[in-house]
C-alpha beads as a LAMMPS data file, in Angstrom:
LAMMPS data file: protein, C-alpha beads

141 atoms
140 bonds

1 atom types
1 bond types

-500.0 500.0 xlo xhi
-500.0 500.0 ylo yhi
-500.0 500.0 zlo zhi

Masses

1 110.0

Atoms # bond

1 1 1 -41.550 417.952 -390.595
2 1 1 -38.014 416.303 -389.721
3 1 1 -37.494 413.654 -386.824
4 1 1 -34.310 412.489 -385.613
5 1 1 -33.883 408.657 -384.370
6 1 1 -31.100 406.995 -382.994
7 1 1 -31.757 403.612 -382.346
8 1 1 -33.913 400.944 -384.666
9 1 1 -36.232 401.081 -381.741
10 1 1 -36.868 404.734 -381.881
11 1 1 -37.642 404.290 -385.752
12 1 1 -39.923 401.223 -385.023
13 1 1 -41.895 403.382 -382.310
14 1 1 -42.263 406.694 -384.857
15 1 1 -43.728 403.860 -387.480
16 1 1 -46.408 402.899 -384.524
17 1 1 -46.975 406.323 -383.934
18 1 1 -48.095 406.748 -387.951
19 1 1 -49.916 403.832 -388.070
20 1 1 -52.263 404.665 -384.791
21 1 1 -53.102 407.647 -387.042
22 1 1 -53.114 406.451 -390.249
23 1 1 -56.892 406.328 -392.106
24 1 1 -58.764 404.530 -394.707
25 1 1 -57.123 405.419 -397.947
26 1 1 -53.938 407.395 -397.064
27 1 1 -51.064 406.374 -398.796
28 1 1 -47.369 406.760 -397.527
29 1 1 -44.571 406.828 -400.075
30 1 1 -40.893 405.781 -398.571
31 1 1 -37.759 406.367 -400.114
32 1 1 -34.184 405.622 -398.807
33 1 1 -31.180 403.726 -399.060
34 1 1 -30.743 400.354 -398.899
35 1 1 -30.291 399.001 -395.136
36 1 1 -31.756 402.734 -394.067
37 1 1 -34.793 401.155 -391.649
38 1 1 -37.333 401.069 -394.200
39 1 1 -38.795 397.793 -392.790
40 1 1 -38.299 398.720 -389.352
41 1 1 -40.513 401.411 -389.745
42 1 1 -42.817 399.422 -392.097
43 1 1 -42.980 396.889 -389.104
44 1 1 -44.095 399.488 -386.630
45 1 1 -46.292 401.059 -389.135
46 1 1 -48.455 397.723 -389.157
47 1 1 -48.226 397.224 -385.539
48 1 1 -49.525 400.941 -384.824
49 1 1 -52.587 399.352 -387.730
50 1 1 -52.726 396.479 -385.081
51 1 1 -51.518 393.838 -387.507
52 1 1 -49.937 391.213 -385.500
53 1 1 -48.832 388.990 -388.117
54 1 1 -45.090 389.392 -389.244
55 1 1 -43.998 391.775 -391.384
56 1 1 -41.471 391.394 -394.006
57 1 1 -40.221 393.171 -397.598
58 1 1 -42.146 391.876 -400.493
59 1 1 -39.095 392.469 -402.758
60 1 1 -40.259 389.388 -404.880
61 1 1 -44.072 389.922 -404.782
62 1 1 -44.264 393.825 -405.191
63 1 1 -47.125 393.878 -402.779
64 1 1 -48.122 392.112 -399.758
65 1 1 -51.581 392.130 -398.145
66 1 1 -52.574 392.880 -394.774
67 1 1 -55.894 392.133 -393.622
68 1 1 -56.447 391.444 -390.012
69 1 1 -55.865 394.897 -388.414
70 1 1 -57.586 397.895 -387.921
71 1 1 -57.660 398.735 -391.892
72 1 1 -56.169 396.336 -394.963
73 1 1 -52.713 397.342 -394.922
74 1 1 -50.801 397.088 -398.570
75 1 1 -47.124 397.138 -398.197
76 1 1 -45.595 397.618 -401.631
77 1 1 -41.790 397.289 -402.431
78 1 1 -41.181 398.234 -406.331
79 1 1 -37.719 398.506 -405.936
80 1 1 -37.563 395.126 -408.726
81 1 1 -40.271 396.370 -411.066
82 1 1 -38.919 396.427 -414.710
83 1 1 -41.586 398.288 -416.274
84 1 1 -44.642 401.008 -414.847
85 1 1 -47.296 398.519 -416.392
86 1 1 -46.309 396.018 -413.946
87 1 1 -48.543 397.960 -411.266
88 1 1 -51.101 397.884 -413.773
89 1 1 -51.143 393.891 -413.632
90 1 1 -51.185 394.025 -410.011
91 1 1 -54.300 395.857 -409.658
92 1 1 -52.632 399.229 -408.194
93 1 1 -55.144 401.184 -408.542
94 1 1 -57.145 399.078 -406.591
95 1 1 -55.149 398.903 -403.576
96 1 1 -54.023 402.905 -403.696
97 1 1 -57.297 403.818 -404.283
98 1 1 -59.637 401.277 -401.909
99 1 1 -60.504 400.863 -398.317
100 1 1 -56.995 400.692 -396.887
101 1 1 -53.601 402.119 -395.951
102 1 1 -50.775 401.896 -398.640
103 1 1 -47.214 402.281 -398.017
104 1 1 -45.091 402.338 -401.082
105 1 1 -40.943 401.278 -400.309
106 1 1 -38.917 402.788 -403.576
107 1 1 -42.115 405.238 -404.433
108 1 1 -39.551 407.116 -406.627
109 1 1 -39.619 404.671 -409.619
110 1 1 -42.933 405.030 -409.982
111 1 1 -43.567 408.864 -409.524
112 1 1 -45.628 409.178 -412.643
113 1 1 -48.783 407.146 -411.394
114 1 1 -48.403 407.953 -407.772
115 1 1 -51.856 410.002 -406.033
116 1 1 -50.949 413.211 -405.804
117 1 1 -52.768 413.294 -402.094
118 1 1 -50.113 411.276 -400.022
119 1 1 -47.630 411.245 -397.016
120 1 1 -43.585 411.246 -398.220
121 1 1 -41.412 409.661 -395.762
122 1 1 -37.376 409.883 -396.732
123 1 1 -34.677 407.948 -394.324
124 1 1 -31.493 408.822 -394.237
125 1 1 -28.084 407.835 -392.406
126 1 1 -25.610 409.983 -391.434
127 1 1 -22.694 407.957 -390.188
128 1 1 -21.253 411.499 -388.864
129 1 1 -24.015 411.525 -386.030
130 1 1 -23.550 407.715 -385.380
131 1 1 -23.945 403.857 -386.761
132 1 1 -27.594 404.082 -385.891
133 1 1 -29.009 407.428 -386.374
134 1 1 -31.627 408.413 -389.106
135 1 1 -32.987 411.374 -390.242
136 1 1 -36.605 410.852 -391.303
137 1 1 -38.690 413.621 -393.226
138 1 1 -42.187 413.344 -393.571
139 1 1 -44.306 415.284 -396.023
140 1 1 -47.988 415.948 -396.667
141 1 1 -48.688 416.609 -400.396

Bonds

1 1 1 2
2 1 2 3
3 1 3 4
4 1 4 5
5 1 5 6
6 1 6 7
7 1 7 8
8 1 8 9
9 1 9 10
10 1 10 11
11 1 11 12
12 1 12 13
13 1 13 14
14 1 14 15
15 1 15 16
16 1 16 17
17 1 17 18
18 1 18 19
19 1 19 20
20 1 20 21
21 1 21 22
22 1 22 23
23 1 23 24
24 1 24 25
25 1 25 26
26 1 26 27
27 1 27 28
28 1 28 29
29 1 29 30
30 1 30 31
31 1 31 32
32 1 32 33
33 1 33 34
34 1 34 35
35 1 35 36
36 1 36 37
37 1 37 38
38 1 38 39
39 1 39 40
40 1 40 41
41 1 41 42
42 1 42 43
43 1 43 44
44 1 44 45
45 1 45 46
46 1 46 47
47 1 47 48
48 1 48 49
49 1 49 50
50 1 50 51
51 1 51 52
52 1 52 53
53 1 53 54
54 1 54 55
55 1 55 56
56 1 56 57
57 1 57 58
58 1 58 59
59 1 59 60
60 1 60 61
61 1 61 62
62 1 62 63
63 1 63 64
64 1 64 65
65 1 65 66
66 1 66 67
67 1 67 68
68 1 68 69
69 1 69 70
70 1 70 71
71 1 71 72
72 1 72 73
73 1 73 74
74 1 74 75
75 1 75 76
76 1 76 77
77 1 77 78
78 1 78 79
79 1 79 80
80 1 80 81
81 1 81 82
82 1 82 83
83 1 83 84
84 1 84 85
85 1 85 86
86 1 86 87
87 1 87 88
88 1 88 89
89 1 89 90
90 1 90 91
91 1 91 92
92 1 92 93
93 1 93 94
94 1 94 95
95 1 95 96
96 1 96 97
97 1 97 98
98 1 98 99
99 1 99 100
100 1 100 101
101 1 101 102
102 1 102 103
103 1 103 104
104 1 104 105
105 1 105 106
106 1 106 107
107 1 107 108
108 1 108 109
109 1 109 110
110 1 110 111
111 1 111 112
112 1 112 113
113 1 113 114
114 1 114 115
115 1 115 116
116 1 116 117
117 1 117 118
118 1 118 119
119 1 119 120
120 1 120 121
121 1 121 122
122 1 122 123
123 1 123 124
124 1 124 125
125 1 125 126
126 1 126 127
127 1 127 128
128 1 128 129
129 1 129 130
130 1 130 131
131 1 131 132
132 1 132 133
133 1 133 134
134 1 134 135
135 1 135 136
136 1 136 137
137 1 137 138
138 1 138 139
139 1 139 140
140 1 140 141
């Protein structure tokens, strides 16, 4: 499925809709260049999971856990991992195969340990279509 958004608000609303439909144990992976709106999408998804706490990118902590919503939400940002073994150290499998919803930014960097069943989200810019234009591709594996 390909969805085009033309503002940060539309990208946020798409995240909300996906968060509302998210189920226990689901894993979402997200890939996109810096500044394409991954955090905006994630904030929307958290809102859809009924999380009211402010959401920020866990760039320096790898995972941020939010458990006051409809389901626990595990937000990963693996951009800065140096070695895949770091994922074991933070208990990656416990989160991903647990009771909550996982969203993994920069998932392409840990492809070899991702679950086979997941929803892959790719966010891309196209400046020819406008500064705020985003092409969001969603594939269920």
